[in-house]
Each structure stands twice: as C-alpha cells, then as structure tokens.
N, C-alpha and C positions, 0 to 999 in steps of 0.2 A: 116784388116790384116796389120801387120807390116812387113816391109822388113828390112833385115840386110845385109849390104854390108861388105864383107870380102876381104882382099887382098889375092892374090894367095898364099903367104907364110903362111898366117893364115889358109887357107883351107887345105894346105898341113900338117900343124901341127895338126889340128883337126882330119883330116883323119887318120894320123899316130897314134894318140892317140886311136881312135876308133878301129883300126886294132890291136893295142897292147892289148886293153881290150878284143876284140873278141878272139884273140889267147890265152890270159890268161884264159878266160872262157872255151875254148876248152881243155886246159891242165888240168884244175880242173876237168872237166867232165871225161877226160881220167883217171886221178888218182882215182876218186871216183869209176869208173867202175872196175878198176884193184883191188881196195880194196874190192869191193863187190864180185868179183870172188875169191879173196884170202880167204874171209870169208866163201864162199861156199865150198872151198877146205879144210876148217878146220884150216886155218892159223889165228892166233890172232894178230891183229895190235892194239897196244895201242892207246887209244883215242887221246893222245897228238900228235900222228904222222898221224892221219887221215886228209885227205884234207877236207876242209869245202866248201860246196856249198854256196857262199856268198849271192845269191838272193833267192834260193829255188823256183824260178819261171821258168817254161818251156818257157815262152815268152821272156826271156832275149836275146836270140840269135836273135829273130825277131826284137827286139828293136834296136840292133846294126845294123842289116841290113837296117832297116828303116832310121836310122840316116845317114848311109853311102849313101843311095839313094838321100838324100837331096843335095849331092854334084855332082850328075850326071845331065847333062843338060836334059831338057824335050825333048821328041822325036821331037817336032816341033820347038825347039829352034835352030835358025840359027847358033849360036856359037858352037853347038854340032856337027856340020858336019865336 
C-alpha cells in the first residue's frame, strides 16, 4: 500500500473540486428529471438543449462520496478528535 501525503491546502483544493463535481452532477440530474417531466407533459425540447448525463452510471454519486471520505479521519485516529 502506498501512502500519499498532502498539505492542508492541497486537501482543501481537492475537496472543493470534488464538491463542485458532486454539485454539478446533482444539477445535471435535476435538469434531466425536469426534461423527462416536460416530455411526459407533451413539451418538446430540442436535442441540442437537452442536458447530458456524462457518466450514465448510477454509482457516480457513490464514487464522489467515497473520494470525500478519504479526507475524513478514521474513527480511531487521534487527530480526528
């Protein structure tokens, strides 16, 4: 197993990037859901205006959460108290 040491500012930047990505994914999901509801209501949204699900994978949110968990101290870690 390899360990990677990061400075506090590096952790902050990576965490912020993960949160931006997670928020963006949530926004895409919101738009896709709204477009599906509009389609059911009979509204036609041109293809070029439709939001694209970039991964098409339901596990993407879990991957973001898992990545964010790496930055949390383990429960038995003294520095996390």
